[in-house]
N, C-alpha and C positions, 0 to 999 in steps of 0.2 A: 728699266731703272738700273738693275744690277745683273751683270753676267758673271756667274761664279763657276770656276773651273779649276780643279786640281788641289784644293785646300780644304781644311775644316773651318767652318764659320759658325759662331754662336751669336745669335742676335736676340737681345732681350728688350722688352717694352718698346717694340718697334711699332710705329704707326705709318702706314702707307695708304693714301687715299687719293682718288682722282687722277691716277697715272694712266697713260695710254701708250700702247705699243702697236705699231703698224702690223706686226706679224705675231710673234710668240712671246708670251709672258709679260703681262702688264706691269709686274713688279720685279719678278725674278726669272731668269733663264739659267737653269742649273744643268751643267754638262760635265762629263768626265767621270769615269767609274770610281775614282778615288775621292770624289767630292762629297763631303758630308755637311749638310746645312741643318742647324738646329735653331728653331725659333721658340721663344718662351714669351707668353703674354703679349702676342702680337695682334695688331688690328690691321687687316688687309681688306679694305672696303672700297667699293665704287671705282674699281679699276677696270680698264677695257683693253682688249687685245683681239687679234685675229683668232688665236688659239691659246687657251690657258689664261683666263682673265687676270689672275694674280700670280700664279706659279706655273712655269713650264719646266718639266723634268725630262731632258733628253737622255740623261744617264746620271748616275750618282744617287745619293740618298738625301731625302729631306724629312726631318722630324718636326712635327708641329704640335707643340704642347700648350694647352690653354690658349689657343689662338682662335680669333674670330675672323672668318672669311665670309663677308656678307655683301650682297648687292653688286658683285662683280659680274661682268657680262662679256660675251665674245660673239664675233660674227660667224664663227665656225663651231668648234668642239671644246668642251671643258670650261664651263662658266667660271669656275674658280681655279681648278687645277687640271692640267693635262700632263699625263705621264706616259712615256714610251721607253722601255728597257730599264728605267730606274726604279727606285723604291720610295714610296710615300708612307710614313708612319704618322697616323693621327691619334693622339693620346687624349686621355680624359680631360674634359673641359673645352675641347675644341668644338666650334659650332660652324656649320655651313648653312647659311640662310639667305634666301632671296636671290641666289645666283641664277643667271639665265644663259642659255646657249641657243643660238639661231639654228644649230644643227643638233648634235648629240651630247649627252652628258651635262645636265643643267648645272651640277656642282663639280663633278669629276668625270673625266674621260681617261681610261687606262687601256692601252693597246700593246700588242706585240711583245709580250714577256714582262711588262711592268708588274710590280707588286704593290698593292695598297692594303695596309693593315689599319683597321679602324676600331679603336677600343673605347667603348662608351662615348660615342659621338652623336651629336644632334644634326640631322639633316632635315631642314625645315623650310617648306615653301620655295623650293628650287623648281626651275622649269626648263624644259627643252622643247624646241619646235620639232625635233626629231625623236630619237629614242633615249630612254633613261632620264626621267625627270630629275633624279638626284645623281645617279651613277650609271655610266655606260661602260661595260667591260667587254672588250673584244680581243680575244687571244691573250688575256692577262689573268692575274690572280687577285682576287678580292677576299680578304678575311675580315669578318665583322664579329666582334665579341663584346662581352660586358652588357651594359644596359643601353646600347645604341638605339636610337629611334629615328624613324622615317615618317614624317608627318606633313601632310598637305603638299606633297610634291606632285608635279603633273608633267606628262609628256603628250604631245600631239600624236606621236608615234607609239611604239610598244614599250611597255615597262614604265608604269607611272613612277615607281621609285627606283627600281634597278633593272637594267637590261643586260643580258649575258649572251654572247655569241662568239663564233670564230672570228679570227682576223685573217684576211686573205691579202696577198700581195703578189705582184708579178715577180717571178724568178729572174726573168730577163726582159727588159723593156722592148726587146726586138721580137719577142714571140708571145704566144698566148698561154704559156704555162704559168699556173698559179701555185703558190705554196699556202698551206693552211696552218694556223697556230690555234690550238684549242685554249679555251678558258677554264679556270678552276675557281669556284666560289664556295666558301664555307661561311655560314651564318649561324652563330651560336649565341642566343640571348638578345634578340632585337624585337622591337615593336614596329609594325607597319600599320599606319592609321590614316584614313582620309586621303590616300593617294589615288591618282587617276591616270589611266593610259588607254590607248586604243585597244590593244590586246595585252592582258596582264596588268590589272589595276595597281598591284603592288610589284610583282615580279614577272619578267618575261625571260625564259631560259631556252636557248637553242640546245643542240645536241652536245652538251658539255658536262664536265664533272661538277655536280652541284649538291651541297649538303645543307640542310636546314634543321636545327634543333633548338628547343626552348624559345621558340618565336611566337609572337602573337600577331594576328591579322584581323584588323577591325575596320569595317566601313570603307574598304577600298572598292573602286569601281572601274570597270572596263567598258568602253563605248562600243566595242565590237564583241563578237562571240569569242 
């Protein structure tokens, strides 16, 4: 619907529903390191894309305040939001519910240096056919704080609520050398309840920097050891 590059945008009381993108970003494709998009009291629901059902962040910053991202879906990764290199700030009152991904990151997929800050956010009943029922982090940074909650999220793969691992990519398409980007995750003050995954009913963490404090884990389940 909107391709945003190189400016500051403030969007208030926006409703975007039922939009479709063949590739990236069912509603927004955000690019450019100087691009800052702020949404207040927005409803982004039932949108569809290949990647990033509602929002695709190739670079730049998006601030979502009191925003509802629900029932968006993708054929690949990031049911509601996909972020690479850019920054996503989710503030109090924002809800991600019922989003689905046919691959990884039922609500959010963050890769390759992206940063996601979630402050008192609700992740509810999101699902992925791959890893990370709510959030999949590969070579990116995830900071969760406040009274955030992860409830009823499910992944057919690992990490019913959150999946964390490296991001690898080819240095040169003509050879077999790969580069590896590590992930960093900090969770302070969150509740994980009734989430389900193959390995890691609530969390699956590879060999990456990971800190959890003041968190509760209640009735999460893993289908494998």
